[in-house]
VEXDREN-2710 file (C-alpha; in Angstrom, 1 decimal):
% VEXDREN-2710
k/r/px/py/pz
1/MET/4.0/84.6/35.6
2/ALA/0.4/84.8/37.2
3/ALA/0.0/88.1/36.2
4/LEU/1.1/86.9/32.6
5/ASP/-2.0/83.7/32.9
6/ARG/-4.3/86.8/34.5
7/ASP/-3.7/88.8/31.0
8/LEU/-4.2/86.2/29.1
9/ALA/-7.3/85.5/30.8
10/THR/-8.8/88.8/30.5
11/VAL/-7.8/89.1/26.8
12/ASN/-9.1/85.8/26.1
13/ALA/-12.6/86.7/27.5
14/ASN/-12.2/90.1/25.9
15/LEU/-11.9/88.3/22.8
16/ARG/-14.8/85.7/23.2
17/THR/-16.8/89.0/24.2
18/ASP/-15.9/90.7/21.1
19/LEU/-16.6/87.5/18.9
20/ALA/-19.9/87.5/20.6
21/THR/-20.4/91.0/19.9
22/MET/-19.7/90.7/16.3
23/ASP/-21.3/87.4/15.6
24/ALA/-24.2/89.3/17.3
25/ASN/-24.0/92.1/15.1
26/LEU/-23.3/90.0/11.9
27/ARG/-26.4/88.3/12.6
28/ARG/-28.4/91.3/13.0
29/ASP/-26.9/93.1/10.2
30/LEU/-27.8/89.9/8.1
31/ALA/-31.5/89.8/9.3
32/VAL/-31.7/93.7/8.5
33/LEU/-30.2/93.2/5.0
34/GLY/-32.4/89.7/4.1
35/ASP/-35.1/91.8/5.3
36/ASN/-34.3/94.3/3.2
37/LEU/-33.7/92.3/0.0
38/ARG/-37.3/90.5/0.7
39/LYS/-39.0/94.1/0.8
40/ASP/-36.9/95.1/-2.5
41/MET/-37.6/92.0/-4.3
42/SER/-41.3/92.8/-3.4
43/ALA/-41.5/95.9/-4.5
44/ILE/-39.6/94.9/-8.0
45/GLU/-41.8/92.3/-8.3
46/ALA/-44.9/94.3/-8.0
47/ASN/-43.3/97.0/-10.2
48/LEU/-43.1/94.0/-12.7
49/ARG/-46.6/92.9/-12.4
50/LYS/-47.8/96.3/-12.9
51/ASP/-45.2/97.1/-15.9
52/MET/-46.6/93.6/-17.4
53/SER/-50.6/94.5/-16.9
54/ALA/-49.8/97.6/-18.7
55/ILE/-48.2/96.3/-21.8
56/GLU/-50.4/93.1/-21.7
57/ALA/-53.5/95.8/-21.6
58/ASN/-51.5/97.5/-24.5
59/LEU/-50.6/94.6/-26.3
60/ARG/-54.7/93.5/-26.3
61/LYS/-55.7/96.9/-27.9
62/ASP/-53.1/97.2/-30.0
63/MET/-54.2/93.7/-31.3
64/SER/-57.8/94.7/-31.2
65/ALA/-57.0/97.8/-33.6
66/ILE/-54.9/95.6/-35.7
67/GLU/-57.7/93.4/-35.8
68/ALA/-60.2/95.5/-36.6
69/ASN/-58.1/97.2/-39.5
70/LEU/-57.5/93.9/-41.2
71/LYS/-61.4/93.0/-40.9
72/ARG/-61.8/96.6/-42.8
73/ASP/-59.3/96.0/-45.2
74/ILE/-60.4/92.7/-45.9
75/LYS/-64.3/94.5/-46.4
76/GLU/-62.6/96.6/-48.8
77/LEU/-60.4/94.2/-51.0
78/ASP/-63.6/92.0/-51.1
79/VAL/-65.6/95.0/-52.5
80/LYS/-62.9/95.5/-54.9
81/ILE/-62.9/92.2/-55.9
82/GLU/-67.0/92.0/-56.4
83/GLY/-66.3/95.3/-58.1
84/ASN/-63.9/93.7/-60.8
85/LYS/-65.7/90.3/-60.8
86/VAL/-68.9/92.4/-62.5
87/GLU/-66.3/94.9/-64.6
88/LEU/-64.8/91.2/-66.0
89/LYS/-68.4/89.8/-66.8
90/ARG/-69.5/92.7/-68.0
91/ASP/-66.4/92.9/-70.4
92/LEU/-66.9/89.3/-71.1
93/LYS/-70.4/89.8/-72.5
94/GLU/-69.0/92.7/-74.4
95/LEU/-66.8/91.1/-76.3
96/GLU/-69.1/87.9/-76.9
97/LEU/-71.5/90.1/-78.5
98/ARG/-68.6/91.6/-80.6
99/MET/-67.4/88.4/-81.5
100/VAL/-71.1/87.4/-82.6
101/ILE/-71.2/90.6/-84.5
102/LYS/-67.9/90.0/-86.2
103/MET/-69.0/86.2/-87.1
104/GLY/-72.5/87.7/-88.7
105/ALA/-70.4/90.2/-90.8
106/MET/-68.3/87.8/-92.0
107/PHE/-71.0/85.4/-92.7
108/LEU/-73.0/88.3/-94.3
109/ALA/-69.9/89.3/-96.7
110/ALA/-69.2/85.8/-97.5
111/PHE/-72.6/85.3/-98.9
112/GLY/-73.1/88.4/-100.5
113/LEU/-69.9/87.9/-102.4
114/LEU/-71.6/84.8/-103.5
115/ARG/-74.5/86.6/-105.0
116/LEU/-72.5/89.0/-106.4
117/TRP/-70.4/86.6/-108.6
118/PRO/-72.0/83.6/-109.8
119/ILE/-69.7/80.5/-109.4
120/PRO/-67.9/80.6/-113.2
121/VAL/-68.5/77.4/-115.0
122/GLN/-65.0/75.4/-114.9
123/TYR/-63.8/74.1/-118.4
124/VAL/-62.2/70.5/-117.7
125/PRO/-60.8/69.4/-120.8
126/PRO/-61.7/65.8/-122.0
127/ALA/-59.3/62.4/-121.1
128/VAL/-57.1/61.7/-123.7
129/GLN/-58.3/58.3/-124.0
130/GLU/-61.7/59.7/-125.2
131/LEU/-60.2/61.5/-127.9
132/ARG/-58.6/58.5/-129.5
133/LEU/-62.6/56.4/-129.6
134/PRO/-63.5/55.7/-133.3
135/ALA/-66.4/57.6/-134.7
136/PRO/-69.9/56.5/-133.8
137/PRO/-71.3/54.9/-137.6
138/ALA/-74.1/57.6/-138.7
139/VAL/-77.1/56.2/-138.4
140/SER/-79.5/57.1/-141.3
141/PRO/-83.0/58.6/-140.4
142/SER/-84.6/56.0/-142.4
143/ALA/-83.7/53.0/-140.9
144/HIS/-85.7/53.8/-137.9
END
């Protein structure tokens, strides 16, 4: 039995040293993994920041190009609008002049027609009651 107790104590001691070794190895591996994860995370973070700054720079460049294009388009539209305004004003003046000329021609035609044909005298028959009046007495010229 003593041999069995001794073997048990040896196995128990070996298990404890194996456990201590495994625990030390696990802690070392965890520390290495933690360090590697921190390094990887910092590298990923640095890459993300670099990519984000590149994207931001591209966006700023694109936005400035878009803004410049919009300003150019707005100026072109303003020029077109001003041109259209000038054309519309010119067309309105031309139409107004045409209307004045046509009205003048109409007045001249109307007055010309009035002068060509005199206004006819219209015959108005006497009223019926005026026809039934007795004839006025004849006055001799010697009575006066």
